[in-house]
BADOGU-574864 format. One line per 4 residues: number of its first residue (from 1); their letters; for each residue x, y, z of C-alpha. Coordinates in nm, 4 decimals. Each point is the difference from the previous one (the first is absolute). Example, Ala and Ser with C-alpha at 12.3 -4.5 7.8 and 13.67 -1.06 7.14 Angstrom:
1> AS> 1.2300:-0.4500:0.7800  0.1370:0.3440:-0.0660
This chain:
1> MAKI> 0.0000:0.0000:0.0000  0.2891:0.2380:0.0752  0.1316:-0.0282:-0.3537  -0.3414:0.0753:-0.1469
5> RIKN> -0.0320:0.3046:0.2260  0.3416:0.1314:-0.1064  -0.0854:-0.0382:-0.3676  -0.3227:0.1889:0.0495
9> IGKI> 0.1827:0.2823:0.1761  0.2391:0.0242:-0.2943  -0.2871:0.0227:-0.2477  -0.1778:0.2636:0.2064
13> LAWL> 0.3144:0.2119:0.0238  0.0586:-0.0335:-0.3740  -0.3493:0.1301:-0.0715  0.0556:0.2814:0.2508
17> MRGI> 0.3188:0.0962:-0.1841  -0.1818:0.0041:-0.3320  -0.2855:0.2044:0.1411  0.2233:0.2610:0.1628
21> GMTL> 0.2527:0.0015:-0.2840  -0.2580:0.0930:-0.2612  -0.0992:0.3153:0.1937  0.3477:0.1425:0.0526
25> RWEV> 0.1677:0.2960:-0.1645  0.3650:-0.0583:-0.0862  0.3094:0.2137:-0.0272  0.2865:-0.2062:-0.1395
29> RDEA> 0.3704:0.0846:-0.0075  0.2037:-0.2523:-0.1946  0.3693:0.0602:0.0631  0.0871:-0.3625:-0.0753
33> GVFD> -0.1568:-0.0540:-0.3422  -0.2449:-0.2641:0.1181  -0.2393:0.0892:-0.2813  0.2573:-0.0854:-0.2660
37> ANRR> -0.1725:-0.2698:-0.2048  0.3303:-0.1792:-0.0687  0.1196:-0.0297:0.3579  0.0360:-0.3240:0.1903
41> GWIW> -0.1141:-0.0627:0.3548  0.1640:0.1777:0.2927  0.0043:-0.0333:0.3771  -0.2632:0.2277:0.1538
45> SFWH> 0.0734:0.1191:0.3526  -0.2934:0.1435:0.1978  -0.0641:0.0302:0.3713  -0.2281:-0.2548:0.1643
49> NRMF> -0.2524:0.2628:0.1073  -0.0479:0.1288:-0.3576  -0.0427:-0.3269:-0.1825  -0.3812:0.0036:-0.0242
53> LIPW> -0.0312:0.1255:-0.3586  0.3051:-0.1740:-0.1475  -0.1720:-0.3179:-0.1312  -0.2840:0.1982:-0.1554
57> LHHE> 0.2153:0.2635:-0.1680  0.2447:-0.2599:-0.1330  -0.2897:-0.1856:-0.1594  -0.1481:0.3226:-0.1425
61> WFAH> 0.3221:0.1533:-0.1307  0.2519:-0.2812:-0.0460  -0.1992:-0.3158:-0.0662  0.2339:-0.0743:-0.2938
65> VPGT> 0.2883:-0.0492:0.2478  -0.0282:-0.3187:0.2114  0.0210:0.0654:0.3725  0.1057:-0.1783:0.3178
69> ILTS> -0.0197:0.1301:0.3563  0.1838:-0.1171:0.3110  -0.2361:-0.0883:0.2855  0.0602:-0.1502:0.3417
73> PSGD> -0.0810:-0.3653:0.0814  -0.2598:0.1184:0.2539  -0.3784:0.0144:-0.0292  0.0218:0.3691:-0.0859
77> GQII> 0.2454:-0.0906:-0.2741  -0.2525:-0.2474:-0.1398  -0.2637:0.2746:-0.0125  0.2408:0.2238:-0.1924
81> ADVC> 0.0792:-0.2887:-0.2343  -0.3728:-0.0548:-0.0630  -0.0552:0.3691:-0.0710  0.2907:0.0115:-0.2425
85> GAFG> -0.1208:-0.3177:-0.1666  -0.3298:0.1743:-0.0749  0.2009:0.2492:-0.2072  0.2122:-0.2583:-0.1786
89> IEAE> 0.3062:0.0499:0.2212  0.1890:-0.3003:0.1320  0.1300:-0.0244:0.3572  0.3186:-0.1422:0.1482
93> RGSS> -0.0221:-0.0838:0.3704  0.2955:0.1213:0.2028  0.1160:0.3007:0.2015  0.2059:0.3007:-0.1018
97> SKPE> 0.0792:0.0565:0.3681  0.1377:-0.3527:0.0506  0.2117:-0.0778:-0.3079  0.1660:-0.2954:0.1724
101> KGMS> -0.3424:-0.1679:0.0205  -0.1182:0.1197:-0.3393  0.2838:-0.1286:-0.2189  -0.2293:-0.2187:-0.2104
105> ALIA> -0.2287:0.2974:-0.0621  0.3017:0.2147:-0.0907  0.1186:-0.2591:-0.2520  -0.3480:-0.0266:-0.1499
109> LAAK> -0.0336:0.3789:-0.0251  0.3423:0.0262:-0.1629  -0.1078:-0.2488:-0.2669  -0.3204:0.1975:-0.0614
113> AREG> 0.1907:0.3283:-0.0192  0.2340:-0.1412:-0.2640  -0.3050:-0.1111:-0.1997  -0.1279:0.3587:-0.0076
117> FEIG> -0.2562:-0.0191:0.2788  -0.0873:0.3070:0.2051  0.0955:-0.0708:0.3625  -0.1863:0.1776:0.2823
121> ITPD> 0.1613:0.0197:0.3454  -0.0884:0.1874:0.3172  0.3520:0.0421:0.1406  -0.1231:0.0680:0.3545
125> GPRG> -0.2398:-0.2928:0.0005  -0.1471:-0.2172:0.1254  0.0546:0.1158:0.3589  0.2218:0.3068:-0.0151
129> PLHR> 0.1575:0.2000:0.1422  -0.2005:0.2681:-0.1773  0.1867:0.1614:-0.2908  0.3086:-0.2117:0.0490
133> VQPG> 0.1356:-0.1555:-0.3210  0.0969:-0.3619:0.0610  0.2896:-0.1426:-0.2050  -0.2015:-0.2525:-0.2027
137> IVKL> -0.1047:0.2449:-0.2714  0.3567:0.1238:-0.0442  0.1294:-0.3580:-0.0196  -0.2569:-0.0782:-0.2710
141> AQLT> 0.1143:0.2975:-0.2081  0.3611:-0.1023:0.0530  -0.0622:-0.3576:-0.1158  -0.1989:0.0943:-0.3093
145> GVPI> 0.1268:0.3385:-0.1161  -0.3641:0.1134:-0.0123  -0.0491:0.3595:0.1208  -0.2091:0.0907:0.3039
149> IPVH> -0.2711:0.2599:-0.0619  -0.1108:0.1848:0.3176  -0.3759:0.0569:-0.0235  -0.1498:0.2781:0.2118
153> LHYS> -0.3778:0.0319:0.0508  -0.1820:0.2883:0.1677  -0.3747:0.0290:0.0596  -0.1868:0.3273:0.0453
157> RAIQ> -0.2409:-0.1813:0.2355  0.0565:-0.3312:0.1743  -0.0775:-0.2017:0.3109  0.3069:-0.0823:0.2083
161> FKTW> -0.0220:-0.3209:0.2009  0.1635:-0.0587:0.3382  0.2253:-0.2779:-0.1246  0.3783:-0.0350:0.0174
165> DEFL> 0.0292:0.1449:-0.3520  -0.2646:0.2732:0.0462  -0.1806:-0.1436:-0.3034  -0.1704:0.2516:-0.2282
169> LPLP> -0.3301:-0.0664:-0.1773  -0.0803:0.2648:-0.2637  -0.3551:0.1286:0.0052  -0.2171:-0.0003:-0.3139
173> FSKV> 0.0370:0.3051:-0.2259  0.3326:0.0934:0.1537  0.2939:0.1315:-0.1981  0.2980:-0.2325:-0.0177
177> TIVF> 0.3472:0.1266:-0.0788  0.2317:-0.2794:-0.1120  0.3677:0.0413:-0.0750  0.2078:-0.2649:-0.1735
181> DKPH> 0.3419:0.1113:0.1205  0.3352:-0.0302:-0.1733  0.1337:-0.3575:-0.0297  0.2485:-0.1323:0.2546
185> LVPR> 0.2609:-0.2359:-0.1440  0.1936:-0.2384:0.2218  0.3314:-0.1368:-0.1354  0.0644:-0.3721:0.0180
189> RLTE> 0.3285:0.0328:0.1880  -0.0200:0.1929:0.3268  0.1763:-0.0030:0.3334  -0.2174:-0.0205:0.3119
193> EEFE> 0.0508:0.3719:0.0540  -0.0963:0.0830:-0.3592  -0.3076:-0.2208:0.0251  -0.1089:0.1795:0.3166
197> GKRQ> 0.0566:0.3308:-0.1767  -0.2397:-0.1067:-0.2780  -0.2572:-0.1078:0.2578  0.0255:0.3300:0.1829
201> ALEE> -0.0239:0.1980:-0.3243  -0.3236:-0.1781:-0.0944  -0.1392:0.0506:0.3506  0.0753:0.3736:-0.0140
205> VMRA> -0.1823:0.0382:-0.3326  -0.2960:-0.2067:0.1203  -0.0284:0.1976:0.3242  0.0294:0.3326:-0.1817
209> GTSL> -0.2814:-0.1168:-0.2276  -0.2413:-0.0246:0.2920  -0.0184:0.3816:-0.0040  -0.1977:0.1478:-0.2879
213> ENLQ> 0.1632:0.3360:0.0727  0.3433:-0.1510:-0.0566  -0.1089:-0.1440:-0.3329  -0.1568:0.3265:-0.1098
217> RRG> 0.3148:0.1948:0.0864  0.2021:-0.2465:-0.2064  -0.2348:0.0423:-0.2946
């Protein structure tokens, strides 16, 4: 019965995404070239609390690019996997915060990335700390040579939940500002210090992107 309940929750959330998504007004800044028709899949990096619209918008805008998202092995991860499945996005079960336990997922994601799949990762998921980039996403970019695209989402009106990630649910008819930031490339050969420098650089960009004022000043 638990599995049936989880699948139903996923379907309900998928319909909620569609319903809200169709009412939204969008402002898009593409600094990465994601709308280039000839591009291959990239690694999308977006904070856990701003992931709500990602499956819907990928299906609406980039359905021609196959997608895979990293989800945790938990029940919540299964719900996310079911939601993504409703939009034609595959799921790999693992954890970006525990790469030593998610090696099989990392290997599977690397194979998908090389095939041209879009990879979606919440680098502070599944349990935080909030806005802390875990090393798994950087390791994936290092193994594959596929660039990381920081994705920043801002809602003019949203409900903020009292969860560890301060999850944001955009309200219908809100304005959404989305920025596809400049690609981050990670060389194959790095010392531990250089690797940590790449992780910190991505974290700084992701944290700066949580402020719409910062993004507007940049633009």
